[in-house]
C-alpha positions in Angstrom: 0.0 0.0 0.0 1.3 3.5 -0.9 2.1 5.6 2.1 2.1 9.1 0.7 -0.4 11.6 2.1 -3.1 12.7 -0.4 -4.4 16.2 0.1 -6.9 18.4 -1.6 -8.8 21.6 -0.7 -12.4 22.4 0.2 -13.3 23.5 -3.4 -13.3 19.7 -4.3 -16.7 19.6 -2.5 -16.2 16.0 -1.3 -18.3 14.8 1.6 -16.5 14.8 4.9 -17.3 11.1 5.3 -15.5 10.3 2.1 -12.4 12.3 3.2 -12.5 10.5 6.5 -12.9 7.0 5.0 -9.7 7.4 2.9 -7.8 9.7 5.3 -7.5 12.4 2.6 -6.3 15.8 3.9 -8.4 18.8 3.1 -7.2 22.4 3.5 -10.2 24.9 3.7 -10.5 28.1 1.9 -12.2 31.1 3.6 -15.4 32.9 2.6 -17.0 36.0 4.0 -20.8 36.6 4.4 -22.1 39.8 5.9 -18.6 40.7 7.2 -18.2 37.3 9.0 -15.5 35.0 7.8 -16.0 31.3 7.7 -13.9 28.2 6.7 -10.1 28.1 7.0 -9.4 26.8 10.5 -12.6 28.4 11.8 -16.3 27.4 11.8 -18.2 26.7 8.6 -21.7 28.1 7.9 -24.5 25.5 7.3 -24.7 25.2 3.6 -28.5 25.4 3.5 -28.3 28.7 5.4 -25.6 29.9 3.0 -27.8 29.3 0.0 -30.9 30.7 1.7 -29.0 34.0 2.3 -28.1 34.2 -1.3 -31.5 33.2 -2.7 -33.8 35.1 -0.3 -31.7 38.0 0.9 -29.5 38.6 -2.2 -26.2 38.2 -0.2 -23.1 38.1 -2.4 -20.3 36.3 -0.4 -16.7 36.8 -1.2 -13.9 34.3 -1.1 -10.1 34.2 -0.5 -7.4 32.0 -1.8 -5.1 30.1 0.5 -1.8 31.9 0.9 1.7 30.3 1.0 2.0 30.7 4.8 -1.2 28.8 5.4 0.0 26.0 3.1 3.3 25.9 4.9 1.7 25.4 8.3 -0.6 22.7 6.9 2.0 20.8 5.0 4.5 21.0 7.9 2.0 19.4 10.2 1.5 16.5 7.7 5.3 16.1 7.4 5.3 15.0 11.1 3.9 11.7 9.9 4.7 11.5 6.2 7.7 12.0 4.0 5.7 12.4 0.8 2.7 14.7 0.1 0.6 14.8 -3.1 -1.5 18.0 -3.1 -4.2 18.2 -5.8 -5.1 21.9 -6.3 -8.1 23.9 -7.3 -7.8 25.0 -10.9 -5.1 27.6 -11.5 -7.5 29.2 -14.0 -9.9 30.1 -11.2 -7.6 30.8 -8.2 -4.0 31.6 -7.2 -4.1 28.8 -4.7 -2.1 26.4 -6.9 0.8 28.9 -7.0 0.6 29.5 -3.3 1.0 25.7 -2.7 4.1 25.7 -5.0 5.7 28.5 -3.0 5.0 26.7 0.3 6.4 23.4 -1.1 9.6 25.1 -2.2 10.0 26.7 1.2 9.6 23.4 3.0 12.0 21.5 0.7 14.7 23.9 2.0 13.8 23.2 5.6 13.1 19.5 5.2 15.5 18.2 2.4 14.3 14.6 2.9 10.6 15.4 2.2 8.9 15.2 -1.2 5.9 17.4 -2.1 4.3 17.3 -5.5 1.6 19.8 -6.4 -0.7 19.0 -9.3 -2.9 21.6 -10.9 -6.2 19.8 -11.4 -7.6 22.4 -13.8 -10.9 21.3 -12.1 -13.5 22.8 -9.8 -16.1 21.6 -7.4 -16.7 17.8 -7.7 -14.7 17.8 -11.0 -11.8 18.3 -8.6 -13.5 15.8 -6.4 -13.5 13.2 -9.2 -9.8 14.1 -9.8 -9.1 13.3 -6.2 -11.2 10.1 -6.4 -9.2 8.8 -9.3 -6.0 9.5 -7.4 -7.3 7.7 -4.4 -8.2 4.6 -6.5 -4.7 4.5 -8.0 -3.3 4.8 -4.5 -5.5 1.9 -3.4 -3.9 -0.1 -6.2 -0.5 0.5 -4.7 0.7 3.1 -7.2 3.5 5.4 -6.0 3.1 9.1 -5.5 4.9 9.8 -8.8 2.8 7.2 -10.7 -0.4 8.8 -9.4 0.7 12.4 -10.2 2.0 11.4 -13.6 -1.3 9.7 -14.5 -3.3 12.7 -13.4 -1.1 15.1 -15.4 -1.5 12.9 -18.5 -5.3 12.6 -18.2 -6.2 16.1 -16.7 -8.0 17.2 -19.8 -10.2 14.1 -19.8 -12.1 15.5 -16.7 -15.2 17.0 -18.3 -17.2 19.7 -16.5 -20.7 20.6 -17.7 -22.7 23.3 -15.8 -26.0 25.0 -15.9 -26.8 28.1 -13.8 -30.3 28.9 -12.7 -30.0 32.4 -11.5 -29.0 35.0 -14.2 -29.3 37.8 -11.6 -26.6 36.1 -9.5 -24.4 36.1 -12.5 -25.1 39.8 -13.0 -24.3 40.5 -9.3 -21.0 38.7 -9.8 -20.2 40.8 -12.9 -20.6 37.9 -15.4 -23.5 39.2 -17.4 -25.1 42.6 -17.9 -28.3 43.7 -16.1 -30.2 43.8 -19.4 -29.0 40.3 -20.2 -30.2 39.1 -16.8 -33.6 40.8 -17.2 -34.2 39.6 -20.8 -32.9 36.2 -20.2 -35.0 35.7 -17.1 -38.2 36.8 -18.8 -37.4 34.4 -21.7 -36.5 31.6 -19.4 -32.9 31.4 -20.8 -30.5 29.1 -18.9 -26.8 29.3 -19.7 -24.6 26.2 -20.3 -21.0 26.5 -19.2 -18.0 24.3 -19.1 -14.4 24.4 -17.8 -12.0 24.8 -20.7 -8.5 23.3 -21.2 -7.0 26.2 -19.2 -9.2 25.6 -16.2 -11.5 28.6 -16.8 -15.3 28.5 -16.4 -16.6 29.8 -19.7 -19.9 30.0 -21.5 -20.7 27.2 -23.9 -24.3 28.0 -25.0 -27.8 28.7 -23.8 -31.1 27.0 -23.9 -34.7 27.9 -22.9 -36.1 26.3 -19.8 -34.7 24.5 -16.8 -35.6 21.0 -17.8 -34.1 21.6 -21.2 -30.9 22.8 -19.6 -30.6 19.7 -17.5 -31.2 17.4 -20.5 -28.6 19.4 -22.5 -26.0 18.5 -19.9 -26.7 14.8 -20.5 -26.8 15.3 -24.3 -23.3 16.9 -24.1 -22.1 14.1 -21.9 -23.2 11.6 -24.6 -21.1 13.4 -27.2 -18.1 13.3 -24.9 -18.2 9.7 -23.8 -19.1 7.9 -27.0 -15.5 7.7 -28.3 -13.8 7.7 -24.9 -11.8 4.4 -24.6 -12.8 3.6 -21.1 -16.4 3.4 -19.7 -17.1 5.7 -16.8 -17.4 3.6 -13.7 -18.7 6.6 -11.6 -20.2 10.0 -12.3 -20.1 13.0 -9.9 -22.9 15.6 -9.7 -22.9 18.7 -7.6 -25.7 21.1 -6.9 -26.4 24.5 -5.4 -29.2 23.5 -3.1 -31.0 21.7 -6.0 -30.9 18.1 -5.0 -34.1 17.2 -6.9 -32.6 18.4 -10.2 -29.3 16.6 -9.5 -31.4 13.4 -9.0 -33.2 14.1 -12.3 -29.8 14.3 -14.1 -28.7 11.1 -12.4 -31.8 9.2 -13.5 -31.4 10.4 -17.1 -27.7 9.2 -17.1 -28.8 5.8 -15.7 -31.5 5.4 -18.3 -29.3 6.4 -21.3 -25.9 4.9 -20.4 -26.5 2.3 -17.8 -24.1 3.9 -15.3 -25.1 3.0 -11.7 -22.3 4.5 -9.5 -22.8 8.2 -8.6 -21.6 10.6 -6.0 -23.9 13.6 -5.4 -23.1 16.5 -3.1 -23.8 20.1 -2.6 -21.6 22.8 -4.1 -19.7 24.2 -1.1 -19.6 27.9 -0.2 -16.3 28.7 -2.0 -17.5 27.7 -5.4 -21.1 28.4 -4.6 -20.2 32.0 -3.9 -19.6 32.4 -7.6 -22.0 29.9 -9.2 -25.1 30.7 -7.0 -28.2 28.8 -6.0 -29.7 26.3 -8.3 -26.5 25.4 -10.1 -26.1 21.9 -11.4 -22.7 20.6 -12.4 -21.9 17.2 -14.1 -18.5 15.6 -14.0 -17.1 12.5 -15.8 -14.2 11.4 -18.1 -14.6 12.2 -21.8 -12.8 13.0 -25.0 -13.1 16.7 -24.5 -13.9 18.9 -21.5 
């Protein structure tokens, strides 16, 4: 069994019971709501209350990346029990956290010359990053070394497809992503944007459809295009949601019906990613030929 320590961050949106089961480390990012900061080494807000504040009171939380000193403290504590650390980072296209981890790793290598720390840019977000971590854990369970796991992830990073639909155009407007007129006209017309994470790890617009159900079915249609020529059948699919479990279950059922996939992990989008995606977001993650 491999003995390196696998670490990710809270943007992977993995359930705590999953992290506990596999002893995966998770460093938390901070987010601020109404002047109160949560996450990090402090207390988290209940995620239902987080989305209620956004949906009902129009709150717009802010987030902060993890700085090098925070990483140094976290990694240093892990090095008390491990000589090797593999940290799988939130997309560098969405945060400077990856670069902070690299800086911390370099600092620690000077102080602890016998330690080895590898930092991998997942180019993923939410449970796409979670799926990235899951694949790493499965390889670790097979007895792969840290380098073998990291090299596989780097080789296959662009296979991790992210398909997203956002329900609240006004939230996108508040976050500066669409104009007020686009939000008003789009809402009146029932327009739902479709987004994906590109090869540089940025969340970008892909298209738009009319109606919530159509947007959910479009995610599955796009999945079908991306998996049909993929050389390996997906053994598990991850779905995350912004307090929209019923819609996540609808997408799951459609995937089961079309592709016969039975293994899923569904979880809420945590506050760090949810601060930017908003309530009602549905995100679908799997391995495919393109992102």
